[in-house]
VEXTOR-987414 format. One record per residue: residue in one letter; x, z, y of N, C-alpha, C, O in turn. Coordinates in Angstrom, 3 decimals. Each point is the difference from the previous one (the first is absolute). Layout:
<nodes>
NODE  code       n.X       n.Z       n.Y      ca.X      ca.Z      ca.Y       c.X       c.Z       c.Y       o.X       o.Z       o.Y
NODE     a         X         Z         Y         X         Z         Y         X         Z         Y         X         Z         Y
...
</nodes>
This chain:
<nodes>
NODE  code       n.X       n.Z       n.Y      ca.X      ca.Z      ca.Y       c.X       c.Z       c.Y       o.X       o.Z       o.Y
NODE     m    23.886   -49.621     7.306     0.481     1.341     0.226    -0.629     0.977    -0.977     0.588     1.041    -0.292
NODE     a    -1.762    -1.352    -0.216    -0.664     0.896    -0.931     0.767     0.074    -1.314    -0.097     0.994    -0.721
NODE     d     0.856    -2.034     0.407     0.747    -0.035    -1.249     1.389     0.622     0.135     0.786    -0.037    -0.947
NODE     l    -0.478     0.606     2.106     1.311     0.588     0.240     0.154     1.273    -0.835    -0.827     0.908     0.081
NODE     k     1.891    -0.851    -0.883     0.242     1.148    -0.854     1.202     0.769     0.511     0.957    -0.580     0.513
NODE     l    -1.020     1.890    -0.660     1.116     0.834     0.422     1.112    -0.102    -1.036    -0.262    -0.038    -1.203
NODE     p     1.483    -0.005     1.669     1.096     0.020    -0.965     0.000     1.320    -0.775    -0.525     1.003     0.483
NODE     k     1.105    -1.004    -1.666     0.022     1.191    -0.852     0.681     1.167     0.685    -0.393     1.148    -0.208
NODE     e     1.408    -1.414     1.024     0.721     1.081     0.666    -0.909     0.750     0.969     0.034     1.229     0.073
NODE     i    -0.848    -1.981     0.672    -0.895     0.635     0.969    -1.063     0.823    -0.732    -0.309     1.119     0.410
NODE     a    -0.246    -1.667    -1.483    -1.024     0.723    -0.763     0.584     1.265    -0.599    -0.630     1.057     0.052
NODE     s     1.824    -1.146    -0.621     0.598     1.192    -0.604     0.356     1.028     1.072    -0.108     1.202    -0.240
NODE     y     0.533    -1.666     1.428     0.303     0.919     1.101    -1.264     0.732     0.455     0.040     1.203     0.255
NODE     l    -1.146    -1.912    -0.154    -1.262     0.621     0.394    -0.453     1.032    -1.044    -0.454     1.087     0.355
NODE     l     0.580    -1.430    -1.628    -0.379     0.944    -1.046     0.908     1.230     0.014    -0.464     1.115    -0.238
NODE     l     1.740    -1.311     0.512     0.933     1.120     0.083    -0.373     0.916     1.165     0.030     1.223    -0.140
NODE     q    -0.381    -1.804     1.284    -0.395     0.793     1.160    -1.284     0.789    -0.275    -0.125     1.160     0.394
NODE     i    -0.811    -1.798    -1.067    -1.249     0.683    -0.344     0.290     1.175    -0.921    -0.551     1.085     0.187
NODE     d     1.414    -1.291    -1.185     0.351     1.062    -0.938     0.716     1.144     0.709    -0.283     1.166    -0.276
NODE     e     1.205    -1.478     1.184     0.705     1.043     0.746    -0.952     0.776     0.904     0.126     1.218     0.133
NODE     t    -1.074    -1.910     0.486    -0.992     0.670     0.847    -0.866     0.938    -0.840    -0.285     1.125     0.412
NODE     k    -0.129    -1.589    -1.583    -0.810     0.834    -0.905     0.784     1.249    -0.407    -0.538     1.107     0.037
NODE     n     1.796    -1.277    -0.423     0.822     1.140    -0.401     0.213     0.971     1.160    -0.022     1.215    -0.196
NODE     g     0.225    -1.742     1.391     0.149     0.851     1.180    -1.261     0.796     0.277     0.064     1.179     0.350
NODE     l    -1.192    -1.815    -0.504    -1.283     0.676     0.208    -0.180     1.117    -1.019    -0.424     1.100     0.354
NODE     y     0.744    -1.373    -1.616    -0.079     1.044    -1.033     0.910     1.174     0.331    -0.384     1.157    -0.173
NODE     r     1.595    -1.455     0.651     0.938     1.064     0.347    -0.553     0.883     1.110     0.092     1.226    -0.076
NODE     v    -0.660    -1.837     1.099    -0.536     0.762     1.134    -1.174     0.867    -0.438    -0.082     1.172     0.369
NODE     v    -0.821    -1.741    -1.151    -1.164     0.766    -0.475     0.460     1.154    -0.886    -0.500     1.116     0.135
NODE     a     1.440    -1.369    -1.032     0.503     1.059    -0.871     0.668     1.104     0.805    -0.162     1.181    -0.308
NODE     k     0.915    -1.561     1.344     0.667     0.997     0.846    -1.021     0.864     0.730     0.172     1.216     0.091
NODE     e    -1.224    -1.825     0.426    -1.038     0.752     0.707    -0.745     0.948    -0.946    -0.266     1.148     0.355
NODE     i    -0.063    -1.621    -1.539    -0.698     0.851    -0.965     0.896     1.155    -0.433    -0.452     1.140    -0.103
NODE     r     1.728    -1.440    -0.150     0.946     1.051    -0.384     0.113     1.044     1.103    -0.018     1.198    -0.281
NODE     g     0.132    -1.633     1.525     0.083     0.933     1.125    -1.236     0.867     0.115     0.100     1.203     0.239
NODE     f    -1.265    -1.806    -0.407    -1.256     0.757     0.067    -0.056     1.055    -1.096    -0.360     1.149     0.256
NODE     l     0.719    -1.541    -1.485    -0.067     0.940    -1.115     1.047     1.096     0.115    -0.232     1.119    -0.459
NODE     q     1.382    -1.415     1.063     1.021     1.024     0.183    -0.415     1.003     1.067     0.319     1.184    -0.105
NODE     q    -1.029    -1.648     1.136    -0.456     0.893     1.062    -1.132     0.903    -0.465    -0.087     1.154     0.417
NODE     n    -0.769    -1.668    -1.269    -1.182     0.738    -0.434     0.141     0.361    -1.468     0.181    -0.867    -0.856
NODE     n    -0.265     2.151     0.582     0.017     0.452    -1.382    -1.424    -0.095    -0.520    -0.796     0.923     0.174
NODE     l     0.482    -2.034    -0.808    -1.366    -0.300    -0.406    -0.540     1.030    -0.985    -1.155     0.413     0.108
NODE     g     1.973     0.004    -1.063    -0.451     0.996    -0.973    -0.368     1.311     0.662    -0.996     0.628    -0.359
NODE     e     1.800    -0.215     1.326    -0.273     1.258     0.712    -1.280    -0.104     0.819    -0.785     0.947     0.051
NODE     e     0.575    -2.078     0.579    -1.213    -0.182     0.799    -1.247     0.012    -0.883    -1.022     0.570     0.382
NODE     i     1.097    -1.188    -1.548    -1.143     0.007    -0.916    -0.254     1.414    -0.497    -1.149     0.429    -0.098
NODE     a     2.224     0.302    -0.217    -0.156     1.382    -0.460    -0.638     0.865     1.083    -0.836     0.850    -0.304
NODE     k     1.223    -1.056     1.571    -0.614     0.752     1.098    -1.494    -0.301     0.094    -0.823     0.903     0.153
NODE     a     0.488    -2.193    -0.248    -1.410    -0.398     0.116    -0.816     0.575    -1.144    -1.107     0.493     0.214
NODE     l     1.641    -0.550    -1.426    -0.740     0.504    -1.151    -0.009     1.521    -0.055    -0.856     0.593    -0.657
NODE     g     1.800     0.041     1.340     0.055     1.456     0.017    -1.173     0.628     0.718    -0.273     1.188    -0.174
NODE     h    -0.417    -1.964     0.973    -1.140     0.519     0.753    -1.328    -0.350    -0.656    -1.066     0.243     0.566
NODE     l     1.138    -0.817    -1.765    -1.227    -0.399    -0.681    -0.166     0.774    -1.293     0.977     0.313    -0.679
NODE     s    -2.192    -0.015     0.351    -0.346     0.516    -1.320    -0.962    -1.008    -0.605    -0.978    -0.401     0.632
NODE     v     1.263    -0.001    -1.852    -0.874    -0.942    -0.697    -0.582     0.726    -1.203     0.728     0.500    -0.857
NODE     e    -2.037    -0.453     0.810    -0.696     0.668    -1.092    -0.748    -1.051    -0.793    -0.831    -0.725     0.546
NODE     i     1.123     0.642    -1.827    -0.648    -0.984    -0.869    -0.707     0.754    -1.114     0.618     0.784    -0.721
NODE     k    -1.908    -1.024     0.584    -0.798     0.605    -1.067    -0.577    -1.137    -0.837    -0.593    -0.939     0.530
NODE     t     0.774     1.038    -1.836    -0.513    -1.029    -0.899    -0.688     0.660    -1.180     0.499     0.978    -0.556
NODE     e    -1.638    -1.516     0.183    -0.735     0.476    -1.163    -0.308    -1.206    -0.868    -0.552    -0.993     0.473
NODE     i     0.915     1.086    -1.753    -0.268    -1.082    -0.947    -0.835     0.586    -1.131     0.394     0.976    -0.638
NODE     r    -1.553    -1.585     0.400    -0.888     0.455    -1.077    -0.175    -1.134    -0.984    -0.287    -1.133     0.384
NODE     f     0.463     1.445    -1.664    -0.256    -0.963    -1.051    -1.357     0.337    -0.594    -0.189     1.074    -0.571
NODE     v    -0.749    -1.995     0.709    -1.379     0.235    -0.417    -0.285    -0.871    -1.218     0.293    -1.195     0.016
NODE     p    -0.874     1.791    -1.101    -0.315    -0.810    -1.184    -1.063    -1.047     0.313    -0.838     0.192     0.882
NODE     i     0.883    -1.297    -1.613    -0.966    -1.084     0.187    -1.349     0.461    -0.542    -0.078     0.514    -1.116
NODE     d    -0.990    -0.697     1.903    -1.356     0.350    -0.435    -0.655    -1.219    -0.620     0.384    -1.133     0.292
NODE     g    -1.359     1.357    -1.136    -0.758    -1.108    -0.570    -0.019     0.052    -1.508     0.585     0.891    -0.616
NODE     p    -1.286    -1.885     0.014    -0.152     0.005    -1.458     1.322    -0.209    -0.738     0.159     0.497    -1.116
NODE     a     0.759    -1.193     1.689     1.291    -0.259    -0.656     1.018     1.057     0.380     1.203    -0.259     0.038
NODE     r    -1.701     1.455     0.243     0.877     1.081     0.452     0.958     0.372    -1.132    -0.413     0.228    -1.136
NODE     s     1.644    -0.174     1.461     1.003     0.397    -0.979     0.993     0.911     0.694    -0.290     0.568     1.053
NODE     s     1.417    -0.440    -1.628     1.009     0.871     0.603     0.755    -0.700     1.133     0.945     0.559     0.555
NODE     k    -1.359    -1.771    -0.217     0.673    -0.733     1.072    -0.393     0.554     1.360    -1.136     0.412     0.234
NODE     l     2.111    -0.420     0.641    -0.255     0.444     1.371    -0.220    -1.210     0.887     0.593    -1.058    -0.207
NODE     g    -1.445     1.231     1.188    -0.235    -1.056     0.967     1.107    -0.021     1.039     0.989     0.722    -0.122
NODE     p    -1.155    -1.544     1.134     1.012    -0.035     1.060     0.028     1.334     0.744    -1.046     0.618     0.197
NODE     p     2.214    -0.175     0.213     0.077     1.299     0.680    -0.644    -0.057     1.382     0.028    -1.026     0.680
NODE     e    -0.603     2.145    -0.290    -0.495     0.147     1.371     1.126     0.629     0.803     0.509     1.063    -0.358
NODE     v    -0.127    -1.711     1.428     1.116     0.499     0.804    -0.489     0.282     1.406    -0.594    -0.859     0.653
NODE     r     0.848     2.060    -0.201    -0.296     0.371     1.380     1.281     0.539     0.609     0.692     0.824    -0.597
NODE     s    -0.395    -1.293     1.768     1.199     0.522     0.656    -0.236     0.082     1.496    -0.841    -0.705     0.558
NODE     s     1.594     1.569     0.068    -0.061     0.122     1.452     1.405     0.289     0.508     0.781     0.705    -0.639
NODE     v    -0.487    -1.256     1.782     1.305     0.202     0.632    -0.251     0.492     1.407    -0.841    -0.540     0.719
NODE     q     1.566     1.556    -0.333    -0.141     0.549     1.346     1.390     0.168     0.593     0.866     0.635    -0.601
NODE     v    -0.658    -1.200     1.770     1.270     0.137     0.704    -0.211     0.970     1.148    -0.887    -0.185     0.833
NODE     i     1.703     1.208    -0.801    -0.130     1.029     1.029     1.226    -0.071     0.890     1.131     0.090    -0.479
NODE     s    -1.355    -0.250     1.763     1.099    -0.082     0.956     0.197     1.350     0.668    -0.956     0.703     0.326
NODE     r     2.221    -0.362    -0.132     0.312     1.247     0.693     0.397    -0.264     1.449     0.632     0.840     0.641
NODE     r    -1.004    -1.998    -0.134     0.303    -0.337     1.382    -0.867     0.837     0.928    -1.147     0.312    -0.321
NODE     d     1.692     0.043     1.452    -0.719     0.807     0.982    -1.134    -0.845     0.585     0.282    -0.982     0.685
NODE     p    -1.553     1.323    -0.927    -1.114    -0.828     0.473    -0.172     0.038     1.513    -0.704    -0.843     0.556
NODE     t     1.331     1.802     0.122    -0.162     0.076     1.450     0.912    -0.981     0.726    -0.199    -0.265     1.185
NODE     r     1.188    -0.272    -1.875     0.906    -0.964     0.636    -0.597    -1.395    -0.046    -0.663    -0.381    -0.964
NODE     t     0.911    -0.366     2.018    -0.444    -1.384     0.019     1.042    -0.851    -0.702     1.114     0.457    -0.260
NODE     r    -1.473    -1.682    -0.044     0.951    -0.906    -0.642     1.201    -0.263     0.905     1.122    -0.130    -0.489
NODE     a    -1.340     0.051     1.781     1.094    -0.237     0.937     0.990     1.166    -0.025     1.214    -0.209     0.002
NODE     e    -1.741     1.441    -0.027     0.878     1.176    -0.066     0.790     0.010    -1.299     1.183     0.341    -0.007
NODE     e    -1.837    -0.719    -1.104     0.677    -0.077    -1.296     1.110    -1.038     0.056     1.102     0.246    -0.493
NODE     a    -1.380    -1.411     1.091     0.995    -1.067     0.086     1.201     0.441     0.831     1.140    -0.305    -0.351
NODE     i    -1.384     1.017     1.444     1.100     0.481     0.843     0.821     1.027    -0.760     1.228    -0.004     0.082
NODE     r    -1.896     0.888    -0.824     0.716     1.026    -0.757     0.854    -0.640    -1.094     1.136     0.418    -0.222
NODE     i    -1.669    -1.416    -0.452     0.756    -0.669    -1.059     1.169    -0.771     0.593     1.098     0.021    -0.557
NODE     a    -1.317    -0.705     1.685     1.067    -0.769     0.639     1.128     0.906     0.481     1.157    -0.417     0.056
NODE     s    -1.495     1.649     0.289     1.021     0.927     0.490     0.759     0.673    -1.145     0.882     0.827     0.230
NODE     g    -1.235    -1.190    -1.464     0.735     0.553    -1.144    -0.672     1.163    -0.666     0.585     0.626    -0.883
NODE     g    -1.801    -0.316     1.281    -0.730     1.105    -0.617    -0.457    -0.398    -1.390     0.059    -1.178    -0.355
NODE     p    -0.515     2.141    -0.441    -0.446    -0.327    -1.358    -1.246    -0.865     0.034    -0.823     0.094     0.911
NODE     l     0.705    -0.931    -1.916    -1.163    -0.885    -0.097    -1.210     0.783    -0.459     0.119     0.970    -0.748
NODE     a    -1.281    -1.398     1.201    -1.257     0.573    -0.467    -0.961    -1.127    -0.251    -0.123    -0.914     0.815
NODE     c    -0.554     0.970    -1.927    -0.936    -1.077    -0.336    -1.414     0.486     0.077    -0.930    -0.765    -0.250
</nodes>
């Protein structure tokens, strides 16, 4: 019985069923993703979230000449200092739960 082989028709039928199942699964996933993206305007939601943030970036780059006996007009590696500060305009008196309820009810996003 271990040497029993499936006829070609049965093997091809099984492969066809597997392929149809795979295609059906892709269709369902694509339909769900399309529905989600149509319901939610992702660009608008990102714009709302970023509208409540201020990002301040300060960068200072200094080119310092090389010191030493072989000093020439060559510059050494630059010294780079930078700082980033994100400022939120969210109401600090609200709890996260209150924020979540406000967002779920269609209110503007706050980060």
